MIDREN-347221 format. One record per residue (C-alpha): z, x, y; chain. Coordinates in Angstrom, 1 decimal, decimal comma. Each point is the difference from the previous one (the first is absolute). Layout:
{{Z; X; Y}; "A"}
...
***
This chain:
{{-28,8; -64,0; 0,8}; "A"}
{{1,5; 1,2; 3,3}; "A"}
{{3,5; 0,2; -1,5}; "A"}
{{-1,3; 1,9; -3,0}; "A"}
{{-1,7; 2,5; 2,3}; "A"}
{{3,2; 0,4; 2,0}; "A"}
{{2,0; 0,7; -3,0}; "A"}
{{-2,4; 2,7; -1,1}; "A"}
{{0,2; 1,6; 3,5}; "A"}
{{3,8; -0,1; -0,2}; "A"}
{{-0,1; 1,5; -3,4}; "A"}
{{-2,2; 2,8; 1,2}; "A"}
{{2,2; 0,7; 3,1}; "A"}
{{3,2; 0,2; -2,0}; "A"}
{{1,3; 3,6; 0,2}; "A"}
{{-0,1; 2,1; -3,1}; "A"}
{{3,4; 0,4; -1,7}; "A"}
{{1,7; 3,3; 0,9}; "A"}
{{0,9; 2,5; -2,6}; "A"}
{{3,6; -1,1; 0,2}; "A"}
{{-1,0; -3,6; -0,4}; "A"}
{{-2,0; 0,9; -3,2}; "A"}
{{2,9; 2,0; -1,3}; "A"}
{{2,4; -3,0; 0,7}; "A"}
{{-2,4; -2,3; -1,9}; "A"}
{{-0,1; 2,3; -3,0}; "A"}
{{3,8; 0,3; 0,1}; "A"}
{{0,3; -3,8; -0,1}; "A"}
{{-2,7; -0,6; -2,6}; "A"}
{{0,2; 3,0; -2,3}; "A"}
{{3,2; 1,9; 0,6}; "A"}
{{2,5; -2,9; 0,1}; "A"}
{{-0,6; -0,9; -3,7}; "A"}
{{0,6; 3,7; -1,0}; "A"}
{{3,1; 0,6; 2,2}; "A"}
{{2,6; -0,8; -2,7}; "A"}
{{-1,8; 2,1; -2,6}; "A"}
{{-0,4; 3,0; 2,4}; "A"}
{{3,7; -0,3; 0,8}; "A"}
{{0,9; -0,1; -3,7}; "A"}
{{-2,1; 3,1; -0,6}; "A"}
{{-2,4; -1,6; -2,4}; "A"}
{{-3,1; 0,2; 2,3}; "A"}
{{-1,4; 2,8; 2,1}; "A"}
{{-2,5; -1,8; 2,3}; "A"}
{{-2,7; 2,7; 0,1}; "A"}
{{-2,9; -2,5; 0,0}; "A"}
{{1,5; -1,9; 2,9}; "A"}
{{0,4; 3,3; 1,9}; "A"}
{{-3,7; 0,6; -0,5}; "A"}
{{-0,8; -3,5; 1,2}; "A"}
{{2,1; 0,7; 3,1}; "A"}
{{-2,1; 3,1; 0,6}; "A"}
{{-3,1; -2,1; -0,2}; "A"}
{{1,1; -2,1; 3,0}; "A"}
{{0,9; 3,1; 2,0}; "A"}
{{3,8; 0,2; -0,5}; "A"}
{{-0,1; 3,8; -0,4}; "A"}
{{-2,6; 0,9; 2,5}; "A"}
{{1,0; -1,4; 3,4}; "A"}
{{2,1; 3,0; 1,0}; "A"}
{{-2,5; 2,7; -0,8}; "A"}
{{-0,5; 1,9; 3,3}; "A"}
{{-3,2; -0,7; 1,9}; "A"}
{{-1,3; 3,0; 1,8}; "A"}
{{3,5; 1,2; 0,9}; "A"}
{{2,3; -3,0; 0,7}; "A"}
{{1,8; -1,9; -2,7}; "A"}
{{1,5; -3,5; 0,0}; "A"}
{{2,6; -1,1; -2,6}; "A"}
{{0,5; -3,5; 1,2}; "A"}
{{-2,3; -1,9; -2,4}; "A"}
{{1,3; 2,1; -2,9}; "A"}
{{3,6; -0,9; 0,8}; "A"}
{{-0,9; -3,7; 0,4}; "A"}
{{-1,7; 0,1; -3,4}; "A"}
{{3,0; 1,6; -1,7}; "A"}
{{2,2; -2,5; 1,6}; "A"}
{{-2,2; -2,9; -1,3}; "A"}
{{0,5; 1,4; -3,5}; "A"}
{{3,7; 0,5; 0,6}; "A"}
{{0,5; -3,6; 0,8}; "A"}
{{-0,9; -0,8; -3,6}; "A"}
{{1,1; 3,1; -1,9}; "A"}
{{1,9; 3,0; 1,3}; "A"}
{{-1,0; 2,2; -2,9}; "A"}
{{-3,7; -0,6; 0,7}; "A"}
{{0,6; 0,8; 3,7}; "A"}
{{1,5; 3,3; -1,1}; "A"}
{{-3,1; 0,7; -2,1}; "A"}
{{-2,1; -0,9; 3,0}; "A"}
{{1,9; 2,5; 2,0}; "A"}
{{-0,5; 2,7; -2,7}; "A"}
{{-3,8; -0,6; 0,0}; "A"}
{{-0,2; -0,2; 3,8}; "A"}
{{1,9; 3,2; 0,3}; "A"}
{{-2,3; 1,8; -2,5}; "A"}
{{-3,0; -1,2; 2,2}; "A"}
{{1,9; 1,4; 3,0}; "A"}
{{0,3; 3,4; -1,6}; "A"}
{{-3,6; 0,3; -0,9}; "A"}
{{-1,2; -1,4; 3,3}; "A"}
{{1,9; 2,7; 1,9}; "A"}
{{-0,8; 3,0; -2,1}; "A"}
{{-2,4; 2,6; 1,4}; "A"}
{{-1,1; 0,8; -3,5}; "A"}
{{-3,6; -1,4; 0,2}; "A"}
{{-0,6; 0,3; -3,7}; "A"}
{{3,1; -2,1; -0,8}; "A"}
{{-0,8; -2,6; 2,7}; "A"}
{{-3,6; -0,3; -1,3}; "A"}
{{1,1; -0,3; -3,6}; "A"}
{{2,9; -2,4; 0,4}; "A"}
{{0,0; -1,7; 3,4}; "A"}
{{-2,1; -3,0; -0,9}; "A"}
{{1,5; -0,3; -3,5}; "A"}
{{3,6; -0,3; 1,4}; "A"}
{{-0,8; -2,2; 2,9}; "A"}
{{-2,1; -2,4; -2,0}; "A"}
{{2,6; -0,3; -2,8}; "A"}
{{-2,5; 1,4; -2,6}; "A"}
{{2,6; 2,8; -0,5}; "A"}
{{3,7; -0,8; 0,1}; "A"}
{{3,0; 2,2; 0,5}; "A"}
{{3,1; 0,7; 2,0}; "A"}
{{2,1; 2,5; 1,8}; "A"}
{{2,4; 2,6; -1,3}; "A"}
{{1,6; 1,0; 3,3}; "A"}
{{3,5; -1,3; -0,7}; "A"}
{{1,3; 3,5; -1,0}; "A"}
{{-2,0; 1,9; 2,7}; "A"}
{{1,1; -2,3; 2,8}; "A"}
{{3,6; 0,5; -1,1}; "A"}
{{-0,7; 3,8; -0,1}; "A"}
{{-1,4; 0,1; 3,5}; "A"}
{{3,2; -1,7; 1,3}; "A"}
{{2,4; 2,3; -1,9}; "A"}
{{1,0; -2,5; -2,7}; "A"}
{{-1,6; 1,5; -3,1}; "A"}
{{-2,0; 3,0; -1,1}; "A"}
{{-3,7; -0,3; -1,1}; "A"}
{{-0,3; -0,8; -3,7}; "A"}
{{-3,5; 1,3; -0,4}; "A"}
{{-1,0; 3,6; 0,0}; "A"}
{{-3,5; 1,5; 0,1}; "A"}
{{-1,9; 3,3; 0,0}; "A"}
{{-3,4; 1,0; 1,1}; "A"}
{{-2,7; 0,7; -2,6}; "A"}
{{-3,8; 0,2; 0,2}; "A"}
{{-1,3; -3,3; 1,4}; "A"}
{{3,3; -1,7; 0,5}; "A"}
{{3,7; 0,0; -1,1}; "A"}
{{2,1; -0,4; -3,1}; "A"}
{{2,8; -2,6; 0,6}; "A"}
{{3,1; -0,6; -2,0}; "A"}
{{3,1; -2,1; 0,3}; "A"}
{{1,0; -3,7; -0,1}; "A"}
{{0,3; -3,0; 2,3}; "A"}
{{2,4; -2,7; -1,2}; "A"}
{{-1,7; -3,0; 1,5}; "A"}
{{-3,6; -0,5; 1,2}; "A"}
{{-1,5; -3,5; 0,3}; "A"}
{{-3,3; -1,8; -0,2}; "A"}
{{-1,1; 2,3; -2,8}; "A"}
{{-1,9; -0,4; -3,3}; "A"}
{{-2,9; 1,6; -1,8}; "A"}
{{-2,7; 1,1; 2,5}; "A"}
{{2,4; -0,3; 3,0}; "A"}
{{0,7; 2,7; 2,6}; "A"}
{{2,9; 0,7; 2,3}; "A"}
{{0,8; 2,4; 2,9}; "A"}
{{2,9; 2,4; -0,2}; "A"}
{{1,1; 3,5; 1,0}; "A"}
{{1,0; 3,3; -1,7}; "A"}
{{1,5; 3,2; 1,2}; "A"}
{{-1,9; 3,2; -0,7}; "A"}
{{1,9; 2,3; -2,3}; "A"}
{{-2,3; 2,9; 1,0}; "A"}
{{0,6; -0,7; 3,7}; "A"}
{{3,6; -1,4; 0,3}; "A"}
{{0,4; -2,5; 2,8}; "A"}
{{-3,7; -1,0; 0,0}; "A"}
{{-0,8; -3,5; -1,0}; "A"}
{{-3,2; -1,7; -1,2}; "A"}
{{-0,8; -3,7; -0,1}; "A"}
{{-2,4; -1,1; -2,8}; "A"}
{{-1,4; -2,9; -1,9}; "A"}
{{1,4; -0,2; -3,5}; "A"}
{{-2,3; -1,4; -2,7}; "A"}
{{1,9; -2,1; -2,6}; "A"}
{{-2,9; 0,5; -2,5}; "A"}
{{0,7; 3,7; -0,1}; "A"}
{{1,4; 0,9; -3,5}; "A"}
{{2,5; 2,3; 1,7}; "A"}
{{1,4; -2,9; 2,0}; "A"}
{{2,2; -2,3; -2,0}; "A"}
{{1,2; -3,5; 1,0}; "A"}
{{3,3; -0,9; -1,5}; "A"}
{{1,4; -3,6; 0,2}; "A"}
{{3,1; -0,5; 2,1}; "A"}
{{3,2; -1,7; -1,0}; "A"}
{{0,0; -3,7; 1,1}; "A"}
{{0,6; -0,6; 3,7}; "A"}
{{1,8; -2,8; 1,7}; "A"}
{{-3,4; -1,0; 1,3}; "A"}
{{-3,5; 1,6; 0,3}; "A"}
{{-0,6; 0,5; -3,7}; "A"}
{{-3,5; -1,4; 0,4}; "A"}
{{-1,0; 2,7; 2,5}; "A"}
{{-1,5; 2,6; -2,3}; "A"}
{{3,0; 2,4; 0,7}; "A"}
{{0,3; 3,1; -2,2}; "A"}
{{1,6; 3,4; -0,2}; "A"}
{{-2,7; 2,6; 0,4}; "A"}
{{0,1; 3,4; -1,7}; "A"}
{{-2,4; 2,8; 1,0}; "A"}
{{-0,4; 2,7; -2,7}; "A"}
{{-2,0; 2,8; 1,7}; "A"}
{{-2,5; -2,7; 1,1}; "A"}
{{-3,1; 1,5; 1,7}; "A"}
{{-0,6; -1,4; 3,4}; "A"}
{{-3,4; 1,0; 1,3}; "A"}
{{-0,6; 0,7; 3,7}; "A"}
{{-2,0; -3,2; 0,1}; "A"}
{{3,3; -2,0; -0,5}; "A"}
{{1,9; 1,8; 2,8}; "A"}
{{0,9; -2,5; 2,8}; "A"}
{{1,6; 2,6; 2,3}; "A"}
{{1,1; 3,7; -0,1}; "A"}
{{2,4; 0,5; 1,6}; "A"}
{{1,5; -3,5; -0,6}; "A"}
{{2,5; -0,2; 2,9}; "A"}
{{-2,4; -0,5; 2,9}; "A"}
{{-1,8; -2,6; -2,0}; "A"}
{{3,2; -1,9; -0,9}; "A"}
{{0,9; 0,0; 3,7}; "A"}
{{-3,4; -1,7; 0,7}; "A"}
{{0,3; -2,7; -2,6}; "A"}
{{3,8; -0,6; 0,0}; "A"}
{{-0,1; -2,8; 2,5}; "A"}
{{-2,6; -1,9; -2,0}; "A"}
{{1,9; 0,6; -3,2}; "A"}
{{3,1; -1,7; 1,4}; "A"}
{{-1,7; -2,7; 2,1}; "A"}
{{-2,0; -1,3; -2,9}; "A"}
{{3,3; -0,8; -1,7}; "A"}
{{0,7; -2,5; 2,8}; "A"}
{{-2,3; -2,4; -1,8}; "A"}
{{2,3; 0,0; -3,0}; "A"}
{{3,0; -1,0; 2,1}; "A"}
{{-1,8; -2,5; 2,2}; "A"}
{{-1,3; -1,9; -3,1}; "A"}
{{3,4; -0,1; -1,7}; "A"}
{{1,8; -1,1; 3,2}; "A"}
{{-2,6; -2,8; 0,6}; "A"}
{{0,4; -1,5; -3,4}; "A"}
{{3,8; 0,2; 0,2}; "A"}
{{-0,3; -2,1; 3,2}; "A"}
{{-2,2; -2,4; -1,9}; "A"}
{{2,6; -0,2; -2,8}; "A"}
{{2,7; -0,9; 2,5}; "A"}
{{-2,2; -2,7; 1,5}; "A"}
{{-0,8; -1,4; -3,4}; "A"}
{{3,6; -0,8; -0,7}; "A"}
{{0,8; -1,3; 3,4}; "A"}
{{-0,6; -3,7; -0,9}; "A"}
{{2,4; -0,2; -2,9}; "A"}
{{2,5; 2,7; 1,2}; "A"}
{{-0,3; 0,2; 3,7}; "A"}
{{3,1; -2,0; 0,6}; "A"}
{{2,1; 2,7; -1,5}; "A"}
{{-2,2; 3,1; 0,5}; "A"}
{{0,4; -0,4; 3,8}; "A"}
{{3,4; 1,5; -0,4}; "A"}
{{-1,5; 3,3; -1,3}; "A"}
{{0,0; 2,7; 2,6}; "A"}
{{-3,7; 0,9; -0,4}; "A"}
{{-2,6; -2,6; 0,5}; "A"}
{{-3,8; 0,1; -0,5}; "A"}
{{-0,7; -0,2; 3,8}; "A"}
{{1,8; 3,3; 0,5}; "A"}
{{-2,3; 1,6; -2,6}; "A"}
{{-3,1; -1,6; 1,5}; "A"}
{{0,9; 1,7; 3,3}; "A"}
{{0,6; 3,3; -1,7}; "A"}
{{-3,2; -0,3; -1,9}; "A"}
{{-2,0; -0,6; 3,1}; "A"}
{{1,7; 3,0; 1,7}; "A"}
{{-0,7; 2,3; -2,9}; "A"}
{{-3,6; -1,2; -0,3}; "A"}
{{-0,7; 0,7; 3,7}; "A"}
{{1,5; 3,4; -0,2}; "A"}
{{-1,9; 0,8; -3,3}; "A"}
{{-3,3; -1,1; 1,5}; "A"}
{{0,6; 2,1; 3,1}; "A"}
{{0,9; 3,2; -1,9}; "A"}
{{-2,7; -0,6; -2,6}; "A"}
{{-2,8; 0,1; 2,6}; "A"}
{{0,8; 3,6; 0,8}; "A"}
{{1,0; 1,8; -3,3}; "A"}
{{-1,0; 3,5; 1,2}; "A"}
{{2,3; -0,1; 3,0}; "A"}
{{1,9; 3,4; 0,0}; "A"}
{{2,7; -0,9; 2,5}; "A"}
{{3,6; 0,4; -1,3}; "A"}
{{0,9; -3,4; 1,5}; "A"}
{{-2,8; -1,7; -1,9}; "A"}
{{1,2; 1,6; -3,3}; "A"}
{{3,6; -1,1; 0,7}; "A"}
{{-1,3; -3,6; 0,6}; "A"}
{{-1,8; 0,1; -3,4}; "A"}
{{3,1; 1,2; -1,8}; "A"}
{{2,3; -2,5; 1,8}; "A"}
{{-2,3; -2,9; -0,8}; "A"}
{{-0,2; 1,0; -3,7}; "A"}
{{3,8; 0,2; -0,1}; "A"}
{{0,5; -3,5; 1,6}; "A"}
{{-2,6; -1,5; -2,3}; "A"}
{{1,9; 1,2; -3,1}; "A"}
{{3,3; -1,3; 1,3}; "A"}
{{-1,6; -3,3; 1,0}; "A"}
{{-1,7; -0,4; -3,4}; "A"}
{{3,3; 0,2; -1,8}; "A"}
{{1,7; -2,3; 2,6}; "A"}
{{-2,8; -2,6; -0,3}; "A"}
{{0,1; 0,0; -3,8}; "A"}
{{3,8; -0,2; 0,0}; "A"}
{{-0,1; -3,0; 2,4}; "A"}
{{-2,7; -1,7; -2,2}; "A"}
{{2,2; 0,3; -3,0}; "A"}
{{3,0; -1,5; 1,8}; "A"}
{{-2,2; -2,8; 1,4}; "A"}
{{-1,2; -0,8; -3,5}; "A"}
{{3,4; 0,1; -1,7}; "A"}
{{0,0; -0,4; -3,7}; "A"}
{{-3,7; -0,9; -0,3}; "A"}
{{-0,9; 3,4; 1,5}; "A"}
{{2,1; 1,7; -2,8}; "A"}
{{-2,3; -1,3; -2,7}; "A"}
{{-2,1; 2,6; -1,6}; "A"}
{{-3,1; -2,2; 0,7}; "A"}
{{0,7; -0,3; 3,7}; "A"}
{{-1,8; 2,5; 2,3}; "A"}
{{3,0; 0,4; 2,3}; "A"}
{{1,6; 2,5; -2,4}; "A"}
{{-3,3; 1,8; -0,4}; "A"}
{{-0,2; 0,3; 3,8}; "A"}
{{3,5; 1,5; 0,0}; "A"}
{{-1,0; 2,6; -2,5}; "A"}
{{-3,2; 0,8; 1,8}; "A"}
{{1,8; 0,2; 3,4}; "A"}
{{2,3; 2,7; -1,4}; "A"}
{{-3,1; 1,9; -1,0}; "A"}
{{-1,3; -0,1; 3,5}; "A"}
{{3,3; 1,5; 1,1}; "A"}
{{0,0; 2,8; -2,6}; "A"}
{{-3,6; 1,0; -0,4}; "A"}
{{-0,8; 3,3; 1,8}; "A"}
{{0,9; 0,4; 2,8}; "A"}
{{3,2; -1,9; -1,0}; "A"}
{{2,6; -1,4; 2,4}; "A"}
{{2,1; 3,2; -0,2}; "A"}
{{-3,0; 2,2; 0,3}; "A"}
{{-1,2; -1,8; 3,1}; "A"}
{{3,5; 0,2; 1,6}; "A"}
{{0,0; 3,7; -0,7}; "A"}
{{-3,4; 0,4; 1,6}; "A"}
{{1,2; -1,7; 3,2}; "A"}
{{3,2; 2,0; 0,0}; "A"}
{{-1,8; 3,3; -0,4}; "A"}
{{-2,3; -0,9; 2,9}; "A"}
***
């Protein structure tokens, strides 16, 4: 009787699982069986994304009376990335959408969408690839808009926006035709008849991420869907979070690449020891990156230039390390990693995506060079 009572006390005193722990559990139990189908493009895991919202995956970084903390969100994305890089990317899309709505001063928008996005009841993504390139002198804005009663009319096309589908939303930016140089950030509603989602040509990876080309044909965007006008100060506020949340994608991919190298050590370690890159090197790098990401993620509104450069530099190193770790995993596996059924080749394709998704390696290097 005494031992039974003790076991009950111990059960009561066990700490509740953290959000990241719950996300990791769902990744192992529900995501792992879907990973191959997501990679092949035959499954878009919208139901799983909603389940992740139910355990708090999309709400931990919502600002609380001023401060915001991205650490748990990054850890959650990393837990998904250990199993499936495509799902980690979708998690970043959803987390970034939450970040936009949570930082908007448009109270009508926040009231209407805040809980829906952060709970996973409403899904969506981010269309800031083109605007981010525009703000750093790489491209011109592809969307144009003009003021009308109660909102704006928007036209133009974006080639790739992810985590989309019927009833989804995403944040993006247009330039005002009636006020050249002025920019407005808004929520686009994929259910609007004037907003068309067009399937993309097959990718090397990421075909299961709900990625479409998006066409706006004089779509009416009401004032209630405006995230920020003008957009530039808002982007400066949310840009560190936008980039830091991507750290989770890289950390997850790198960690599984280390695991792959460890898995083949028993049969192949006698010859793999001659390879120049070993799992221990990546373990040390991963720990270093994780420490730096957690430090920066605890202060995402920091306006110091030195902080911003640390964010950009970390993101650059994470992209480079993802490719290096996946390359090393392939070499450690040898021919078995070259099989279509082996996840090592999937990790290599996913790692290249980490290095080219906006802001891409060359974009990041330009940002650092421009100061």
